[in-house]
C-alpha positions as a Markdown table, in Angstrom:
| # | Residue | x | y | z |
|---|---|---|---|---|
| 1 | Met | -45.6 | 93.8 | -56.0 |
| 2 | Lys | -43.9 | 96.7 | -54.6 |
| 3 | Arg | -40.1 | 96.1 | -53.2 |
| 4 | Pro | -40.0 | 96.1 | -49.4 |
| 5 | Asp | -37.7 | 99.2 | -49.2 |
| 6 | Ala | -40.4 | 101.3 | -50.9 |
| 7 | Leu | -42.6 | 100.7 | -47.9 |
| 8 | Pro | -41.4 | 103.6 | -45.5 |
| 9 | Leu | -42.2 | 106.0 | -48.5 |
| 10 | Leu | -45.5 | 104.5 | -49.2 |
| 11 | Phe | -46.8 | 103.9 | -45.8 |
| 12 | Pro | -47.4 | 107.9 | -44.9 |
| 13 | Leu | -49.1 | 108.3 | -48.5 |
| 14 | Ala | -51.4 | 105.5 | -47.4 |
| 15 | Leu | -52.2 | 106.7 | -44.1 |
| 16 | Ile | -53.1 | 110.2 | -45.6 |
| 17 | Leu | -55.4 | 108.6 | -48.3 |
| 18 | Leu | -57.3 | 106.4 | -45.6 |
| 19 | Thr | -58.3 | 109.5 | -43.8 |
| 20 | Leu | -60.0 | 111.0 | -46.9 |
| 21 | Pro | -63.9 | 110.6 | -47.0 |
| 22 | Gly | -63.4 | 108.5 | -50.3 |
| 23 | Cys | -66.6 | 106.3 | -49.7 |
| 24 | Ala | -68.9 | 109.0 | -48.5 |
| 25 | Gly | -71.9 | 109.8 | -50.7 |
| 26 | Pro | -72.4 | 113.3 | -51.9 |
| 27 | Glu | -75.6 | 113.6 | -49.5 |
| 28 | Glu | -72.9 | 113.3 | -46.4 |
| 29 | Arg | -72.4 | 116.8 | -44.9 |
| 30 | Ser | -69.4 | 116.0 | -42.8 |
| 31 | Ser | -66.5 | 113.8 | -43.4 |
| 32 | Arg | -65.4 | 110.9 | -41.0 |
| 33 | Ser | -63.1 | 111.6 | -38.2 |
| 34 | Ile | -59.9 | 109.6 | -38.4 |
| 35 | Glu | -61.0 | 107.7 | -35.2 |
| 36 | Glu | -64.1 | 106.6 | -37.2 |
| 37 | Ile | -62.2 | 105.5 | -40.2 |
| 38 | His | -59.7 | 103.3 | -38.0 |
| 39 | His | -62.7 | 102.0 | -36.3 |
| 40 | Ala | -64.4 | 101.1 | -39.5 |
| 41 | Glu | -61.6 | 99.9 | -41.7 |
| 42 | Gly | -58.7 | 99.2 | -39.2 |
| 43 | Val | -55.6 | 101.3 | -38.0 |
| 44 | Pro | -53.1 | 101.0 | -41.1 |
| 45 | Val | -49.8 | 99.5 | -40.1 |
| 46 | Ile | -46.8 | 97.8 | -41.5 |
| 47 | Thr | -45.6 | 94.5 | -40.0 |
| 48 | Arg | -42.2 | 92.9 | -39.6 |
| 49 | Pro | -41.9 | 89.1 | -39.2 |
| 50 | Val | -39.9 | 88.0 | -36.1 |
| 51 | Glu | -37.1 | 85.7 | -36.6 |
| 52 | Thr | -33.8 | 84.6 | -34.8 |
| 53 | Thr | -30.7 | 86.0 | -36.2 |
| 54 | Pro | -27.1 | 86.3 | -35.0 |
| 55 | Phe | -26.5 | 89.3 | -32.7 |
| 56 | Arg | -23.1 | 90.8 | -31.3 |
| 57 | Thr | -22.1 | 93.7 | -29.4 |
| 58 | Tyr | -18.6 | 95.3 | -29.7 |
| 59 | Val | -16.5 | 98.2 | -28.6 |
| 60 | Ser | -14.7 | 100.1 | -31.4 |
| 61 | Tyr | -11.5 | 101.8 | -31.4 |
| 62 | Thr | -8.7 | 103.4 | -33.8 |
| 63 | Gly | -5.4 | 101.7 | -34.0 |
| 64 | Arg | -2.3 | 101.8 | -36.2 |
| 65 | Leu | -1.6 | 98.4 | -37.7 |
| 66 | Ser | 1.9 | 97.1 | -38.1 |
| 67 | Gly | 3.7 | 93.8 | -39.2 |
| 68 | Ile | 3.8 | 91.3 | -36.5 |
| 69 | Thr | 7.6 | 91.6 | -36.7 |
| 70 | Glu | 9.2 | 94.7 | -38.0 |
| 71 | Ser | 12.8 | 96.0 | -38.1 |
| 72 | Thr | 14.3 | 99.2 | -39.6 |
| 73 | Ala | 17.9 | 99.1 | -40.8 |
| 74 | Thr | 20.0 | 102.1 | -40.2 |
| 75 | Ala | 23.2 | 103.4 | -41.4 |
| 76 | Leu | 26.6 | 102.6 | -39.8 |
| 77 | Val | 28.9 | 105.1 | -41.8 |
| 78 | Ser | 28.8 | 108.7 | -42.9 |
| 79 | Asp | 28.6 | 108.5 | -46.8 |
| 80 | Arg | 26.7 | 108.5 | -49.7 |
| 81 | Val | 23.9 | 105.9 | -50.9 |
| 82 | Glu | 25.6 | 104.4 | -53.9 |
| 83 | Glu | 23.1 | 101.7 | -54.8 |
| 84 | Ile | 19.6 | 100.4 | -53.7 |
| 85 | Arg | 19.1 | 96.9 | -54.9 |
| 86 | Leu | 15.5 | 96.2 | -53.8 |
| 87 | Arg | 12.5 | 98.5 | -53.8 |
| 88 | Val | 9.3 | 98.7 | -51.6 |
| 89 | Gly | 7.0 | 95.8 | -51.9 |
| 90 | Asp | 9.9 | 93.4 | -52.7 |
| 91 | Arg | 10.2 | 90.1 | -50.7 |
| 92 | Val | 13.8 | 90.0 | -49.0 |
| 93 | Arg | 15.4 | 87.2 | -47.1 |
| 94 | Arg | 17.4 | 87.9 | -44.0 |
| 95 | Asp | 21.1 | 89.1 | -44.5 |
| 96 | Thr | 20.5 | 90.0 | -48.0 |
| 97 | Pro | 22.3 | 93.3 | -49.1 |
| 98 | Val | 19.8 | 96.1 | -49.7 |
| 99 | Val | 21.6 | 99.3 | -49.6 |
| 100 | Ile | 25.0 | 99.8 | -50.7 |
| 101 | Phe | 27.7 | 102.4 | -49.9 |
| 102 | Pro | 31.0 | 103.0 | -51.4 |
| 103 | Arg | 33.8 | 100.5 | -50.4 |
| 104 | Asp | 36.5 | 103.1 | -50.5 |
| 105 | Asn | 35.3 | 104.9 | -47.3 |
| 106 | Pro | 38.5 | 105.1 | -45.3 |
| 107 | Ser | 36.7 | 104.9 | -42.0 |
| 108 | Val | 35.4 | 101.4 | -42.9 |
| 109 | Gly | 38.7 | 99.9 | -44.2 |
| 110 | Phe | 36.9 | 97.6 | -46.2 |
| 111 | Glu | 39.9 | 96.6 | -48.6 |
| 112 | Gln | 42.4 | 96.2 | -45.9 |
| 113 | Ala | 39.8 | 94.0 | -43.8 |
| 114 | Arg | 39.5 | 91.9 | -47.2 |
| 115 | Val | 43.3 | 91.6 | -47.6 |
| 116 | Asn | 43.7 | 90.7 | -43.9 |
| 117 | Leu | 41.3 | 88.1 | -44.3 |
| 118 | Glu | 42.8 | 86.5 | -47.2 |
| 119 | Asn | 46.3 | 86.4 | -45.6 |
| 120 | Ala | 45.0 | 85.0 | -42.4 |
| 121 | Arg | 43.2 | 82.3 | -44.3 |
| 122 | Gln | 46.5 | 81.4 | -46.0 |
| 123 | Ala | 48.4 | 81.3 | -43.0 |
| 124 | Tyr | 45.7 | 79.2 | -41.2 |
| 125 | Glu | 45.4 | 76.6 | -44.0 |
| 126 | Arg | 49.2 | 76.2 | -44.2 |
| 127 | Thr | 49.5 | 75.9 | -40.3 |
| 128 | Arg | 46.6 | 73.5 | -40.3 |
| 129 | Arg | 48.4 | 71.2 | -42.8 |
| 130 | Leu | 51.5 | 71.5 | -40.8 |
| 131 | His | 49.9 | 70.4 | -37.8 |
| 132 | Leu | 48.4 | 67.3 | -39.2 |
| 133 | Glu | 51.9 | 66.4 | -40.2 |
| 134 | Glu | 52.9 | 67.3 | -36.7 |
| 135 | Gly | 55.2 | 69.9 | -38.2 |
| 136 | Val | 54.0 | 72.6 | -35.9 |
| 137 | Ser | 52.8 | 72.9 | -32.4 |
| 138 | Arg | 49.2 | 72.8 | -31.2 |
| 139 | Gln | 49.7 | 76.2 | -29.6 |
| 140 | Ala | 50.8 | 77.5 | -33.1 |
| 141 | Tyr | 47.8 | 76.0 | -34.9 |
| 142 | Asp | 45.4 | 77.6 | -32.4 |
| 143 | Asn | 47.0 | 81.0 | -32.8 |
| 144 | Ala | 46.8 | 80.9 | -36.5 |
| 145 | Arg | 43.0 | 79.8 | -36.4 |
| 146 | Thr | 42.2 | 82.6 | -33.9 |
| 147 | Gln | 43.8 | 85.1 | -36.1 |
| 148 | Phe | 41.9 | 83.8 | -39.0 |
| 149 | Glu | 38.6 | 84.0 | -37.0 |
| 150 | Val | 39.4 | 87.6 | -36.1 |
| 151 | Ala | 40.2 | 88.7 | -39.6 |
| 152 | Gln | 36.9 | 87.1 | -40.8 |
| 153 | Ala | 34.8 | 88.8 | -38.0 |
| 154 | Asn | 36.5 | 92.2 | -39.0 |
| 155 | Trp | 35.7 | 91.7 | -42.5 |
| 156 | Gln | 32.2 | 90.8 | -42.0 |
| 157 | Thr | 31.7 | 94.0 | -39.9 |
| 158 | Ala | 33.3 | 96.1 | -42.7 |
| 159 | Arg | 31.1 | 94.4 | -45.4 |
| 160 | Lys | 27.9 | 95.1 | -43.2 |
| 161 | Met | 29.1 | 98.6 | -42.9 |
| 162 | Val | 29.0 | 99.1 | -46.7 |
| 163 | Glu | 26.4 | 96.5 | -47.6 |
| 164 | Val | 23.6 | 97.0 | -45.3 |
| 165 | Gln | 21.6 | 93.8 | -45.1 |
| 166 | Ser | 17.8 | 92.9 | -44.4 |
| 167 | Pro | 17.3 | 92.1 | -40.6 |
| 168 | Leu | 14.9 | 89.7 | -41.2 |
| 169 | Thr | 12.9 | 87.8 | -44.0 |
| 170 | Gly | 9.9 | 89.8 | -44.9 |
| 171 | Tyr | 8.7 | 92.5 | -47.3 |
| 172 | Ile | 10.2 | 96.0 | -47.6 |
| 173 | Thr | 7.5 | 98.5 | -46.5 |
| 174 | Arg | 9.4 | 101.6 | -46.5 |
| 175 | Met | 12.6 | 102.9 | -48.0 |
| 176 | Ala | 13.7 | 106.0 | -46.5 |
| 177 | Val | 16.5 | 106.9 | -48.8 |
| 178 | Ser | 17.5 | 107.5 | -52.5 |
| 179 | Glu | 20.6 | 106.7 | -54.4 |
| 180 | Ser | 23.0 | 109.6 | -54.1 |
| 181 | Asp | 21.7 | 110.5 | -50.5 |
| 182 | Asn | 24.1 | 111.5 | -47.8 |
| 183 | Val | 23.3 | 109.8 | -44.5 |
| 184 | Gln | 25.0 | 109.7 | -41.1 |
| 185 | Pro | 25.2 | 106.9 | -38.7 |
| 186 | Gly | 22.1 | 106.1 | -37.2 |
| 187 | Asp | 19.7 | 107.5 | -39.9 |
| 188 | Pro | 17.0 | 105.0 | -41.0 |
| 189 | Leu | 17.5 | 103.4 | -44.3 |
| 190 | Phe | 14.6 | 100.9 | -45.0 |
| 191 | Thr | 12.0 | 98.9 | -42.9 |
| 192 | Val | 11.3 | 95.3 | -43.2 |
| 193 | Ser | 7.9 | 94.0 | -42.1 |
| 194 | Val | 6.5 | 90.6 | -41.7 |
| 195 | Phe | 2.7 | 91.5 | -42.5 |
| 196 | Asp | 0.8 | 88.2 | -43.3 |
| 197 | Arg | -0.1 | 89.0 | -39.7 |
| 198 | Leu | -0.7 | 92.4 | -38.3 |
| 199 | Lys | -0.8 | 93.8 | -34.9 |
| 200 | Thr | -1.9 | 96.9 | -33.0 |
| 201 | Thr | -2.4 | 98.3 | -29.4 |
| 202 | Val | -5.5 | 100.0 | -28.4 |
| 203 | Trp | -6.3 | 101.7 | -25.2 |
| 204 | Thr | -9.5 | 100.8 | -23.2 |
| 205 | Ser | -11.3 | 102.6 | -20.4 |
| 206 | Asp | -12.0 | 100.7 | -17.2 |
| 207 | His | -15.6 | 100.1 | -18.2 |
| 208 | His | -14.6 | 98.5 | -21.3 |
| 209 | Ala | -11.6 | 96.4 | -19.7 |
| 210 | Glu | -14.2 | 94.7 | -17.7 |
| 211 | Met | -15.7 | 93.4 | -20.9 |
| 212 | Ile | -12.4 | 92.5 | -22.8 |
| 213 | Ala | -10.4 | 89.2 | -22.4 |
| 214 | Pro | -7.6 | 87.4 | -24.3 |
| 215 | Gly | -9.0 | 85.2 | -27.1 |
| 216 | Leu | -12.1 | 87.6 | -28.1 |
| 217 | Pro | -12.7 | 87.8 | -31.6 |
| 218 | Ala | -12.0 | 91.3 | -33.4 |
| 219 | Arg | -12.0 | 92.9 | -36.6 |
| 220 | Ala | -10.0 | 95.6 | -38.4 |
| 221 | Ile | -11.5 | 97.7 | -41.0 |
| 222 | Trp | -9.4 | 99.9 | -43.4 |
| 223 | Arg | -11.3 | 101.4 | -46.3 |
| 224 | Asp | -13.4 | 98.6 | -47.8 |
| 225 | Arg | -11.0 | 95.8 | -46.5 |
| 226 | Glu | -11.7 | 93.7 | -43.3 |
| 227 | Ile | -9.3 | 91.3 | -41.5 |
| 228 | Arg | -10.0 | 89.3 | -38.7 |
| 229 | Gly | -8.2 | 88.6 | -35.4 |
| 230 | Val | -8.1 | 88.1 | -31.6 |
| 231 | Val | -7.3 | 90.1 | -28.3 |
| 232 | Gln | -3.8 | 88.7 | -27.4 |
| 233 | Glu | -3.6 | 90.3 | -23.9 |
| 234 | Ile | -5.1 | 93.2 | -21.8 |
| 235 | Asp | -3.1 | 94.7 | -19.0 |
| 236 | Met | -4.4 | 94.2 | -15.6 |
| 237 | Ala | -3.2 | 97.7 | -14.2 |
| 238 | Met | -4.1 | 101.0 | -15.6 |
| 239 | Asp | -1.2 | 103.0 | -17.3 |
| 240 | Lys | -0.7 | 106.1 | -15.0 |
| 241 | Thr | -0.2 | 108.3 | -18.1 |
| 242 | Thr | -3.0 | 107.5 | -20.3 |
| 243 | Arg | -5.4 | 106.2 | -17.4 |
| 244 | Ala | -6.4 | 103.4 | -19.7 |
| 245 | Phe | -5.4 | 99.8 | -20.1 |
| 246 | Ser | -3.2 | 98.6 | -23.0 |
| 247 | Thr | -4.9 | 96.1 | -25.1 |
| 248 | Lys | -2.8 | 94.0 | -27.7 |
| 249 | Leu | -4.6 | 92.5 | -30.8 |
| 250 | Gln | -3.4 | 90.2 | -33.7 |
| 251 | Phe | -4.9 | 90.0 | -37.2 |
| 252 | Asp | -4.7 | 87.4 | -39.9 |
| 253 | Asn | -3.5 | 89.2 | -43.2 |
| 254 | Pro | -3.0 | 86.2 | -45.6 |
| 255 | Asp | -3.4 | 88.0 | -48.7 |
| 256 | Leu | -1.6 | 91.2 | -47.6 |
| 257 | Ala | -4.8 | 93.1 | -48.3 |
| 258 | Val | -4.2 | 95.7 | -45.6 |
| 259 | Arg | -0.8 | 97.5 | -45.6 |
| 260 | Ser | 1.5 | 97.8 | -42.6 |
| 261 | Gly | 1.4 | 101.4 | -41.0 |
| 262 | Val | -2.3 | 102.1 | -41.9 |
| 263 | Thr | -4.9 | 103.4 | -39.2 |
| 264 | Ala | -8.0 | 101.2 | -39.0 |
| 265 | Thr | -11.2 | 100.9 | -37.1 |
| 266 | Ile | -11.0 | 98.1 | -34.5 |
| 267 | His | -14.0 | 96.3 | -33.4 |
| 268 | Ile | -13.6 | 94.0 | -30.2 |
| 269 | Glu | -16.6 | 91.7 | -30.0 |
| 270 | Thr | -17.6 | 91.5 | -26.4 |
| 271 | Tyr | -21.0 | 89.3 | -26.7 |
| 272 | Arg | -22.4 | 86.9 | -29.2 |
| 273 | Gln | -25.6 | 85.3 | -29.5 |
| 274 | Asp | -26.3 | 83.1 | -32.7 |
| 275 | Glu | -30.0 | 82.9 | -32.3 |
| 276 | Ala | -31.3 | 86.0 | -31.0 |
| 277 | Ile | -34.5 | 88.1 | -31.5 |
| 278 | Leu | -33.9 | 91.7 | -32.2 |
| 279 | Leu | -35.8 | 94.9 | -32.1 |
| 280 | Leu | -34.9 | 98.5 | -33.3 |
| 281 | Gln | -35.2 | 101.1 | -30.8 |
| 282 | Gln | -37.9 | 102.7 | -32.8 |
| 283 | Asp | -40.1 | 99.6 | -32.3 |
| 284 | Leu | -40.5 | 99.9 | -28.4 |
| 285 | Arg | -42.8 | 101.9 | -26.4 |
| 286 | Ser | -42.6 | 102.2 | -22.4 |
| 287 | Asp | -44.7 | 103.1 | -19.7 |
| 288 | Ala | -44.5 | 102.6 | -15.8 |
| 289 | Glu | -44.8 | 98.7 | -16.2 |
| 290 | Gly | -41.8 | 98.7 | -18.6 |
| 291 | Phe | -41.1 | 98.4 | -22.4 |
| 292 | Tyr | -43.8 | 96.8 | -24.8 |
| 293 | Val | -44.4 | 96.2 | -28.3 |
| 294 | Tyr | -47.5 | 95.4 | -30.4 |
| 295 | Val | -48.0 | 92.3 | -32.6 |
| 296 | Ala | -50.7 | 91.6 | -35.1 |
| 297 | Glu | -52.9 | 88.7 | -33.9 |
| 298 | Glu | -55.7 | 87.8 | -36.0 |
| 299 | Gly | -56.3 | 91.3 | -37.5 |
| 300 | Arg | -56.0 | 92.8 | -34.1 |
| 301 | Ala | -53.2 | 94.7 | -32.0 |
| 302 | Ala | -52.0 | 92.6 | -29.0 |
| 303 | Arg | -49.6 | 94.5 | -26.5 |
| 304 | Arg | -46.8 | 92.5 | -25.7 |
| 305 | Pro | -44.3 | 93.2 | -22.6 |
| 306 | Val | -40.8 | 92.7 | -23.6 |
| 307 | Leu | -37.6 | 91.9 | -21.5 |
| 308 | Leu | -34.6 | 93.5 | -23.2 |
| 309 | Gly | -31.0 | 92.2 | -23.0 |
| 310 | Arg | -28.1 | 93.8 | -24.5 |
| 311 | His | -27.9 | 96.5 | -27.2 |
| 312 | Gln | -25.8 | 97.6 | -30.1 |
| 313 | Gly | -26.5 | 101.0 | -31.6 |
| 314 | Val | -30.3 | 100.9 | -32.4 |
| 315 | Tyr | -30.6 | 97.1 | -32.1 |
| 316 | Arg | -32.0 | 95.7 | -28.9 |
| 317 | Glu | -32.0 | 92.2 | -27.9 |
| 318 | Val | -35.4 | 90.6 | -26.6 |
| 319 | Leu | -35.0 | 88.1 | -23.7 |
| 320 | Ser | -38.7 | 87.2 | -23.5 |
| 321 | Gly | -42.1 | 88.6 | -24.8 |
| 322 | Leu | -41.6 | 87.5 | -28.6 |
| 323 | Val | -41.3 | 84.3 | -30.4 |
| 324 | Pro | -40.3 | 83.3 | -34.0 |
| 325 | Gly | -43.3 | 83.5 | -36.2 |
| 326 | Asp | -44.9 | 86.7 | -34.5 |
| 327 | His | -45.8 | 89.6 | -36.6 |
| 328 | Leu | -44.4 | 92.8 | -34.9 |
| 329 | Val | -46.1 | 96.0 | -35.7 |
| 330 | Ser | -43.1 | 98.3 | -36.9 |
| 331 | Gln | -45.1 | 101.5 | -38.3 |
| 332 | Gly | -48.2 | 103.1 | -37.2 |
| 333 | Ile | -47.4 | 102.2 | -33.6 |
| 334 | Asp | -48.6 | 105.4 | -32.1 |
| 335 | Gln | -52.2 | 104.8 | -33.3 |
| 336 | Leu | -52.6 | 101.5 | -31.4 |
| 337 | Arg | -54.0 | 100.3 | -28.3 |
| 338 | Glu | -55.0 | 96.7 | -27.2 |
| 339 | Gly | -57.4 | 94.9 | -29.4 |
| 340 | Arg | -57.6 | 97.7 | -32.1 |
| 341 | Thr | -58.5 | 96.4 | -35.7 |
| 342 | Leu | -55.5 | 96.4 | -37.9 |
| 343 | Arg | -55.2 | 97.0 | -41.6 |
| 344 | Val | -51.9 | 95.7 | -42.7 |
| 345 | Met | -50.4 | 97.7 | -45.6 |
| 346 | Gly | -47.2 | 95.8 | -45.9 |
| 347 | Gln | -44.5 | 93.7 | -44.6 |
| 348 | Glu | -41.0 | 94.5 | -44.0 |
| 349 | Ser | -38.0 | 92.1 | -44.4 |
| 350 | Pro | -36.9 | 90.2 | -41.0 |
| 351 | Leu | -34.5 | 92.3 | -39.1 |
| 352 | Met | -31.0 | 91.5 | -39.3 |
| 353 | Gln | -27.8 | 93.1 | -37.9 |
| 354 | Pro | -25.3 | 94.2 | -40.5 |
């Protein structure tokens, strides 16, 4: 038994062989015409069974995926990077020191802030004990506490300048510096992302905007990896610069299979029918009365008018004219007319949208 995918190659060969006068005896002076062969033996065709299958339409874009939450830490001092404690791909908790600068930078005053904090703490503790024994006034106690809190805030500021912390809990997705690099205030140091969910924004035309709504399913494809998500929102007003509508989407990325920052193909599903009958564009013929196809009925060709619905690429949805169980003529169509005898050379697999 021949494999179904060999049928497109075998069918033209079979058609040629059927046109040869293979049955003619040596006494015949002329070969039969193709029309006579078709009349006697049937028109060679290949059929495809009609079955229902899921069908969807979608609009496609290209978008850059980024973590659902993303933040970049920047330098607060002009100095040399002394130490990098974590690397790209490491998971990090919020407020964990990642990039370290020298503590002796005079513009930071780290050591002075530390000493001031220790002195203020001791003074506060001493005043607090005296206040409990009613040895000092409430005002003196409040002043000592305020000085301690100010010293604590100053030390925290100095510490954050030399120990740059992660702004959030997530994964380090980019390290912009190396140890011994010199940086200036405002220079980016590293990026932390939460990318078990990814987001992107695409720009849609006014025509597509009419088909898109929050909640519609979507897919993002990067290389051989696919993640699924939904449309979060679409602007109701067109952007004056791009002349398009901003559309925001989010995708689940539980296995972190897709990296933050990559450019992916985005498909937004605009229509779904779980039990649709589909045709290929090449299956159709048309005349003044509309579109039609041929089906095989009891060994003969039967013309069927069809009403078409939506389309996606070469796939056309059939709203009426075909039912499951019909045998559609998919090859050899141009030789047919109503009632012609058929010679079925093979059968293709039922049509399914990939």
